[in-house]
C-alpha positions in Angstrom: 76.2 156.1 119.9 77.3 154.1 116.8 80.1 152.4 118.8 77.6 151.0 121.3 75.3 149.6 118.7 74.5 145.9 118.0 76.4 146.2 114.7 79.7 147.2 116.4 79.2 144.5 119.1 78.7 141.9 116.3 81.8 143.2 114.5 83.8 143.1 117.7 82.7 139.5 118.6 83.6 138.4 115.0 87.0 140.1 115.2 87.7 138.3 118.5 86.5 134.9 117.2 88.6 135.3 114.1 91.7 136.1 116.2 91.0 133.0 118.3 90.7 131.0 115.1 94.1 132.2 113.9 95.6 131.1 117.2 93.8 127.7 116.9 95.2 127.3 113.4 98.8 127.9 114.7 98.2 125.4 117.5 96.9 122.8 115.1 99.8 123.3 112.7 102.2 122.9 115.7 100.4 119.6 116.7 100.7 118.3 113.1 104.4 119.3 112.9 105.1 117.3 116.1 103.0 114.3 115.3 106.1 112.1 115.3 107.9 113.7 118.3 108.1 111.3 121.2 106.3 112.5 124.4 104.8 115.5 122.7 101.4 116.4 124.1 99.0 118.1 121.8 97.6 121.6 122.6 94.2 122.9 122.1 92.4 126.3 122.3 89.5 127.1 124.5 87.5 130.2 123.6 84.0 129.6 122.2 82.5 128.2 125.4 83.6 131.1 127.5 82.5 133.6 124.9 79.1 131.9 124.8 78.8 132.1 128.5 79.7 135.8 128.4 77.2 136.6 125.7 74.3 134.5 127.1 71.7 136.3 129.2 71.5 135.5 132.9 69.9 132.1 133.3 66.7 132.2 135.3 67.1 128.7 136.6 70.5 129.4 138.2 70.7 129.5 142.0 70.8 133.1 143.2 72.5 133.8 146.5 71.3 136.5 148.9 74.0 139.0 149.5 73.5 140.2 153.0 76.7 142.2 153.3 78.5 144.5 150.8 81.7 142.4 151.1 80.0 139.1 150.2 81.3 137.6 146.9 78.5 136.8 144.5 78.3 133.2 143.1 77.9 134.2 139.5 79.4 137.5 138.4 78.4 138.5 134.9 81.4 138.4 132.5 82.0 141.0 129.9 82.6 139.4 126.4 85.6 141.8 126.0 87.4 140.1 128.8 87.3 136.6 127.2 90.6 135.6 125.6 91.7 132.4 123.9 93.4 130.0 126.3 95.9 127.5 124.9 96.1 124.4 127.1 98.0 121.0 127.0 96.0 117.8 126.7 97.6 115.5 129.2 94.6 113.2 129.5 95.2 111.1 126.5 98.0 109.0 125.0 97.6 108.0 121.4 100.9 106.1 120.9 103.2 104.0 123.1 105.9 106.7 123.0 103.6 109.1 124.9 102.6 111.2 122.0 98.8 112.0 121.8 98.6 113.7 118.4 96.0 112.0 116.2 96.9 113.3 112.7 93.5 112.5 111.3 91.7 114.4 114.1 94.1 117.4 113.6 93.4 117.5 109.9 89.6 117.5 110.5 90.0 120.2 113.2 92.2 122.3 110.8 89.5 122.0 108.0 86.7 122.8 110.4 88.6 125.8 111.8 89.3 127.1 108.2 85.6 126.8 107.3 84.7 128.7 110.5 87.2 131.4 109.7 85.8 131.7 106.1 82.3 132.0 107.4 83.2 134.7 109.9 85.1 136.7 107.3 82.2 136.5 104.9 79.9 137.8 107.7 82.2 140.7 108.4 82.3 141.5 104.7 78.5 141.3 104.4 78.2 143.6 107.4 80.4 146.2 105.8 78.6 145.9 102.5 75.3 146.4 104.3 76.8 149.5 106.1 78.0 150.9 102.8 74.6 150.5 101.2 73.0 152.2 104.2 75.4 155.1 104.0 74.6 155.7 100.3 
């Protein structure tokens, strides 16, 4: 009953997003540490777009296929948000310097700050949710 509530879903989503943020911070720190390493390719984390897709309701404008047989594969299977995990990938598409390194230290610093602010906002939201729960229980 309580575990299936919107409150617990919100807490779970925040927990997963905060975990992805920790992974992103480690990746950014690794990118910054290797900013002067020749042929180093920066890494990034993909998480928010997949989580957004999993949490979004089914879009009415999307093409719907008619499944005429039980073994047909549907075009768009709904994805459970609990299946979404952060994916760390290499950025091979850009080269920032002549030695093959593609780490832009200024971009990494901005990304680190943005990630930190996001993490702080999520942690405050979790704290506020537990404060609200404590006041309801009193």
